[in-house]
C-alpha positions as CSV (number, residue, x, y, z in Angstrom):
1,X,0.0,0.0,0.0
2,X,1.2,3.5,-0.7
3,X,2.4,5.5,2.2
4,X,-0.1,8.2,1.5
5,X,-3.0,5.8,2.1
6,X,-2.0,4.8,5.6
7,X,-4.3,6.2,8.2
8,X,-2.3,8.2,10.7
9,X,-3.5,8.2,14.2
10,X,-3.4,6.0,17.3
11,X,-6.4,7.4,19.1
12,X,-9.3,5.1,20.0
13,X,-11.5,6.9,17.6
14,X,-9.2,6.3,14.6
15,X,-8.6,2.7,15.6
16,X,-12.4,2.2,15.4
17,X,-12.4,3.7,11.9
18,X,-9.6,1.4,10.8
19,X,-11.5,-1.6,12.1
20,X,-14.5,-0.4,10.1
21,X,-12.3,0.1,7.0
22,X,-11.1,-3.5,7.4
23,X,-14.7,-4.8,7.5
24,X,-15.6,-2.8,4.4
25,X,-12.5,-3.9,2.5
26,X,-13.4,-7.6,3.0
27,X,-16.6,-7.3,1.0
28,X,-18.1,-5.5,-2.0
29,X,-20.9,-3.7,-0.2
30,X,-21.6,0.0,-0.8
31,X,-20.1,2.3,1.7
32,X,-21.2,5.7,2.9
33,X,-18.4,7.8,4.5
34,X,-19.5,10.8,6.5
35,X,-17.8,13.5,8.5
36,X,-16.9,17.2,8.5
37,X,-15.1,18.7,5.6
38,X,-11.3,18.0,5.7
39,X,-11.4,15.0,8.0
40,X,-10.0,12.6,5.4
41,X,-13.0,10.9,3.8
42,X,-11.2,10.3,0.5
43,X,-8.3,8.7,2.5
44,X,-10.8,6.2,4.0
45,X,-12.1,5.4,0.5
46,X,-8.6,4.7,-0.8
47,X,-7.8,2.5,2.2
48,X,-11.0,0.5,1.5
49,X,-10.1,0.1,-2.2
50,X,-6.4,-0.8,-1.6
51,X,-7.1,-3.3,1.2
52,X,-9.8,-5.1,-0.8
53,X,-9.8,-7.5,-3.7
54,X,-10.4,-4.7,-6.2
55,X,-7.0,-3.1,-5.5
56,X,-5.6,-4.5,-8.8
57,X,-8.2,-2.3,-10.6
58,X,-8.7,1.4,-10.8
59,X,-10.0,3.7,-8.1
60,X,-11.8,6.7,-9.8
61,X,-12.5,9.7,-7.5
62,X,-15.0,12.3,-8.5
63,X,-16.4,15.4,-6.7
64,X,-20.1,15.9,-7.2
65,X,-20.2,19.5,-5.8
66,X,-20.4,22.5,-8.0
67,X,-20.9,20.6,-11.2
68,X,-24.0,21.3,-13.3
69,X,-26.2,18.3,-14.1
70,X,-25.4,18.3,-17.8
71,X,-21.7,18.1,-17.2
72,X,-21.9,15.6,-14.3
73,X,-24.2,13.4,-16.4
74,X,-21.7,13.4,-19.3
75,X,-18.7,12.8,-17.0
76,X,-20.4,10.1,-15.0
77,X,-22.1,8.2,-17.8
78,X,-20.1,9.3,-20.9
79,X,-21.5,10.6,-24.2
80,X,-21.6,9.7,-27.9
81,X,-20.3,11.9,-30.7
82,X,-22.6,14.7,-31.7
83,X,-24.8,14.4,-28.6
84,X,-24.1,18.1,-27.9
85,X,-21.9,21.0,-29.0
86,X,-18.3,20.0,-28.5
87,X,-18.9,16.3,-28.4
88,X,-16.5,15.5,-31.3
89,X,-16.0,11.9,-30.3
90,X,-17.4,9.2,-28.1
91,X,-16.3,9.4,-24.5
92,X,-16.2,6.9,-21.8
93,X,-17.7,8.0,-18.4
94,X,-16.2,7.6,-15.0
95,X,-18.3,4.6,-14.3
96,X,-17.0,2.8,-17.4
97,X,-13.5,3.7,-16.4
98,X,-14.0,2.2,-13.0
99,X,-15.4,-1.1,-14.3
100,X,-13.9,-3.9,-12.2
101,X,-12.7,-1.4,-9.6
102,X,-14.1,1.3,-7.3
103,X,-15.7,4.7,-7.8
104,X,-15.4,7.2,-5.0
105,X,-18.2,9.8,-5.2
106,X,-17.4,12.7,-2.9
107,X,-20.0,15.3,-1.8
108,X,-22.9,13.0,-2.9
109,X,-25.2,15.2,-0.9
110,X,-24.8,18.0,-3.5
111,X,-26.2,15.9,-6.3
112,X,-29.6,17.1,-7.8
113,X,-32.7,15.0,-7.5
114,X,-32.5,14.3,-11.2
115,X,-29.0,12.9,-11.0
116,X,-29.9,11.0,-7.9
117,X,-32.5,9.1,-9.8
118,X,-30.0,8.3,-12.6
119,X,-27.5,7.1,-10.1
120,X,-30.1,5.0,-8.3
121,X,-31.0,3.2,-11.6
122,X,-27.3,2.3,-12.1
123,X,-27.1,1.0,-8.5
124,X,-30.1,-1.2,-9.1
125,X,-29.3,-2.5,-12.6
126,X,-25.6,-1.9,-13.2
127,X,-26.6,-0.4,-16.5
128,X,-25.7,3.0,-17.9
129,X,-26.6,4.9,-21.0
130,X,-24.3,7.4,-22.5
131,X,-25.6,10.9,-23.2
132,X,-27.0,10.9,-26.8
133,X,-27.1,7.1,-27.1
134,X,-30.3,5.2,-27.8
135,X,-29.4,2.0,-25.9
136,X,-27.8,1.1,-22.6
137,X,-24.4,-0.5,-22.3
138,X,-23.9,-4.0,-20.8
139,X,-24.0,-4.0,-17.0
140,X,-20.9,-2.7,-15.2
141,X,-19.1,-4.1,-12.2
142,X,-18.3,-1.1,-10.0
143,X,-18.1,-0.8,-6.3
144,X,-19.5,2.6,-5.0
145,X,-18.0,4.4,-2.1
146,X,-19.8,7.7,-1.4
147,X,-19.0,10.5,1.0
148,X,-20.6,13.7,2.3
149,X,-20.2,16.2,5.0
150,X,-24.0,16.8,5.1
151,X,-26.6,15.1,7.3
152,X,-28.3,13.0,4.7
153,X,-31.1,11.9,7.0
154,X,-32.1,15.5,7.5
155,X,-32.0,16.0,3.7
156,X,-34.2,12.9,3.3
157,X,-36.7,14.5,5.8
158,X,-36.5,17.7,3.8
159,X,-37.1,15.8,0.5
160,X,-33.9,17.1,-1.0
161,X,-32.3,13.6,-1.0
162,X,-34.0,10.4,-2.1
163,X,-34.7,8.0,0.7
164,X,-34.3,5.0,-1.6
165,X,-30.9,6.2,-2.7
166,X,-29.8,6.9,0.9
167,X,-30.6,3.3,1.9
168,X,-28.8,2.0,-1.2
169,X,-25.7,3.8,-0.4
170,X,-25.8,3.3,3.4
171,X,-25.0,-0.4,3.6
172,X,-21.8,0.2,5.5
173,X,-21.5,3.5,7.3
174,X,-18.2,4.9,8.4
175,X,-18.2,8.2,10.4
176,X,-14.8,9.9,10.5
177,X,-14.5,12.0,13.6
178,X,-13.3,15.6,13.5
179,X,-9.8,16.4,14.6
180,X,-10.9,18.1,17.8
181,X,-12.4,14.8,18.9
182,X,-9.1,13.0,18.6
183,X,-6.5,15.5,19.8
184,X,-4.1,12.7,20.8
185,X,-3.5,12.3,17.0
186,X,-2.4,15.9,16.5
187,X,1.3,15.6,17.5
188,X,1.7,12.5,15.2
189,X,0.0,14.2,12.3
190,X,1.9,17.4,12.8
191,X,5.2,15.6,12.8
192,X,4.3,13.7,9.7
193,X,3.3,16.8,7.7
194,X,6.3,18.8,8.9
195,X,8.6,16.0,7.6
196,X,6.7,15.8,4.4
197,X,6.8,19.5,3.6
198,X,10.4,19.8,4.8
199,X,11.4,17.2,2.2
200,X,9.2,18.8,-0.5
201,X,10.7,22.2,0.0
202,X,14.2,20.9,0.7
203,X,14.4,22.5,4.1
204,X,15.3,21.1,7.5
205,X,12.4,19.9,9.6
206,X,11.7,22.6,12.2
207,X,11.7,22.0,16.0
208,X,8.4,22.8,17.7
209,X,8.6,24.1,21.2
210,X,6.4,22.6,23.9
211,X,4.3,25.7,24.3
212,X,3.7,26.0,20.6
213,X,2.8,22.3,20.4
214,X,0.3,22.6,23.2
215,X,-1.2,25.7,21.5
216,X,-1.7,23.6,18.3
217,X,-3.2,20.7,20.3
218,X,-5.7,23.0,22.1
219,X,-6.9,24.6,18.8
220,X,-10.3,23.5,17.6
221,X,-9.3,22.9,14.0
222,X,-12.5,23.8,12.1
223,X,-10.8,22.7,8.9
224,X,-9.7,19.4,10.4
225,X,-6.7,17.5,9.0
226,X,-6.8,19.6,5.8
227,X,-6.3,22.7,7.9
228,X,-3.5,21.1,9.9
229,X,-1.7,20.1,6.7
230,X,-1.9,23.7,5.4
231,X,-0.7,25.1,8.7
232,X,2.2,22.6,8.7
233,X,3.4,23.8,5.3
234,X,3.1,27.4,6.4
235,X,5.2,26.7,9.4
236,X,7.9,24.9,7.4
237,X,8.3,27.7,4.8
238,X,8.1,30.4,7.5
239,X,10.4,28.9,10.2
240,X,13.6,30.8,9.3
241,X,15.3,29.9,12.5
242,X,14.4,26.2,12.3
243,X,12.4,26.6,15.5
244,X,8.6,27.1,15.9
245,X,7.5,28.9,19.0
246,X,4.2,30.6,19.8
247,X,5.5,33.8,18.2
248,X,5.5,32.4,14.7
249,X,2.2,30.6,14.9
250,X,-0.6,32.1,12.7
251,X,-2.9,34.6,14.4
252,X,-5.8,32.1,14.8
253,X,-3.7,30.3,17.4
254,X,-3.4,33.3,19.7
255,X,-5.1,32.7,23.0
256,X,-8.5,34.4,23.6
257,X,-8.1,37.6,25.6
258,X,-9.0,37.2,29.2
259,X,-11.5,39.8,30.2
260,X,-11.3,41.1,33.8
261,X,-14.0,40.0,36.2
262,X,-16.5,42.5,37.5
263,X,-16.9,42.7,41.2
264,X,-20.2,43.4,42.9
265,X,-20.3,45.8,45.8
266,X,-20.7,42.7,48.1
267,X,-17.4,41.4,46.9
268,X,-18.8,38.6,44.8
269,X,-17.0,38.2,41.5
270,X,-19.1,38.0,38.4
271,X,-17.3,36.7,35.3
272,X,-17.9,37.9,31.8
273,X,-20.6,36.1,29.9
274,X,-19.9,33.4,27.4
275,X,-19.2,34.2,23.8
276,X,-22.6,32.9,22.9
277,X,-24.3,35.1,25.5
278,X,-22.3,38.1,24.3
279,X,-23.4,37.7,20.7
280,X,-27.0,37.2,21.8
281,X,-26.8,40.4,23.8
282,X,-25.4,42.2,20.7
283,X,-28.3,40.8,18.6
284,X,-31.2,41.3,21.0
285,X,-30.1,44.3,23.0
286,X,-27.6,46.2,21.0
287,X,-29.5,45.6,17.8
288,X,-26.5,44.6,15.7
289,X,-27.2,42.7,12.5
290,X,-26.9,38.9,12.4
291,X,-24.7,39.2,9.3
292,X,-22.1,41.1,11.4
293,X,-22.3,39.3,14.7
294,X,-22.8,35.7,13.6
295,X,-22.4,35.2,9.8
296,X,-19.0,36.9,9.4
297,X,-17.4,35.3,12.4
298,X,-18.7,31.9,11.4
299,X,-17.4,32.3,7.8
300,X,-14.0,33.4,9.3
301,X,-14.1,30.2,11.5
302,X,-14.3,32.2,14.7
303,X,-17.7,30.7,15.5
304,X,-18.7,27.0,15.4
305,X,-21.8,25.4,13.9
306,X,-23.0,24.4,17.4
307,X,-22.7,28.0,18.6
308,X,-24.8,29.2,15.6
309,X,-27.4,26.6,16.3
310,X,-27.6,27.6,19.9
311,X,-28.1,31.3,18.9
312,X,-30.9,30.2,16.5
313,X,-32.4,28.0,19.1
314,X,-32.6,30.8,21.7
315,X,-34.0,33.1,19.0
316,X,-36.7,30.7,18.2
317,X,-37.7,30.4,21.8
318,X,-38.1,34.2,21.7
319,X,-40.2,34.2,18.5
320,X,-42.2,31.0,19.4
321,X,-40.7,29.2,16.4
322,X,-41.4,31.9,13.8
323,X,-38.4,32.3,11.5
324,X,-39.8,35.4,9.9
325,X,-40.0,37.1,13.3
326,X,-36.5,35.8,14.0
327,X,-35.2,37.7,10.9
328,X,-36.5,40.9,12.4
329,X,-35.3,39.9,15.9
330,X,-31.8,39.4,14.6
331,X,-31.9,42.8,12.9
332,X,-32.1,41.8,9.3
333,X,-34.4,43.4,6.7
334,X,-37.4,41.2,5.7
335,X,-36.0,40.6,2.2
336,X,-33.1,38.7,3.8
337,X,-35.5,35.9,4.9
338,X,-34.6,33.4,2.1
339,X,-30.9,34.3,2.3
340,X,-31.0,33.6,6.1
341,X,-32.7,30.2,5.6
342,X,-30.3,29.3,2.8
343,X,-27.3,30.0,5.0
344,X,-28.7,27.9,7.8
345,X,-29.4,25.0,5.5
346,X,-26.2,25.2,3.6
347,X,-24.1,25.0,6.7
348,X,-26.4,22.7,8.7
349,X,-27.2,25.3,11.3
350,X,-31.0,25.1,10.9
351,X,-33.1,24.2,13.9
352,X,-36.6,22.8,13.7
353,X,-39.2,25.4,14.6
354,X,-41.8,22.8,15.8
355,X,-40.7,22.4,19.5
356,X,-41.1,26.2,20.0
357,X,-44.5,26.6,18.3
358,X,-47.3,27.5,20.5
359,X,-50.1,25.0,20.7
360,X,-52.6,27.5,19.4
361,X,-50.2,29.0,16.9
362,X,-50.1,28.3,13.3
363,X,-52.0,30.3,10.7
364,X,-50.4,28.3,7.9
365,X,-46.9,28.8,9.2
366,X,-46.1,25.1,8.7
367,X,-46.1,25.6,5.0
368,X,-44.2,28.9,5.4
369,X,-41.4,27.2,7.3
370,X,-40.8,24.1,5.2
371,X,-37.3,25.5,4.4
372,X,-36.4,25.9,8.1
């Protein structure tokens, strides 16, 4: 097996993943790999392929995100000459290319309902039909490993992902934990990436001080292993002295400022409120816009998905589950309603309005809040 396809990590969480990989590699069942962006889902797919009986055949990796239906259909199933402008010759699709091997379909949750139906037909029959062709090809033998960072069960409930396709794909389910849930693996991963980039840039591997190492271990890593890899390369090319201390770490690793406690006249110390409470006060009391207080820090990775959900949850308690009132409560103009819901859905920050709805409430708001 290639070195790049060895799972690095000795934590109990990663040992559990490796056991699940071994189970998946021993059969031909479909696999669904889930986990946050950057945790290494493609690495898991490569391990499954290279430990299994299909390792002598090809592994074809594709990304379903950001690709229009027409292009994805052509790339996945192939096309015949003259089927559309620019189709100057017959072209094999990725599924044909993966015949006898494995296809890894990343970001399967981004696929449109139309493409989901076409993929489902292939999973059921093994047959594909090239774009522009009038007949299907003979059945293909392709193992499918799919991955997503989205909650597909929620998308099934929202009718944006087919339930039958979900169950077709979810024969073996492997959940890859985020890096913050396996901090014991960070020193090993960091050392590995520092060596790798030192060799790539022909520079000596830098020494990491104990304080800098602890700062890196304590960081939440919203970008997971992908972010750690990027930081390691930045440290290698920026460590002019060959030593990494806290002074050369990127600004996101600076400790949060400690605010002084406020003392009551009685002498009882009252500590500053939590970050979530501070943002809630800015929204509800200081009347600062959600886009400034929540959206921007979240996109800058200064705010977690759970913190956004908690703010939305508290806001829904205030508005009795009414998202339109929440838009106003969070100081957004009414025309931002759809943009607000789209943001919550896209980043899995939406919270169901139903637990907060008054028993005698309603007036058709169930239909209004389908997108929530």
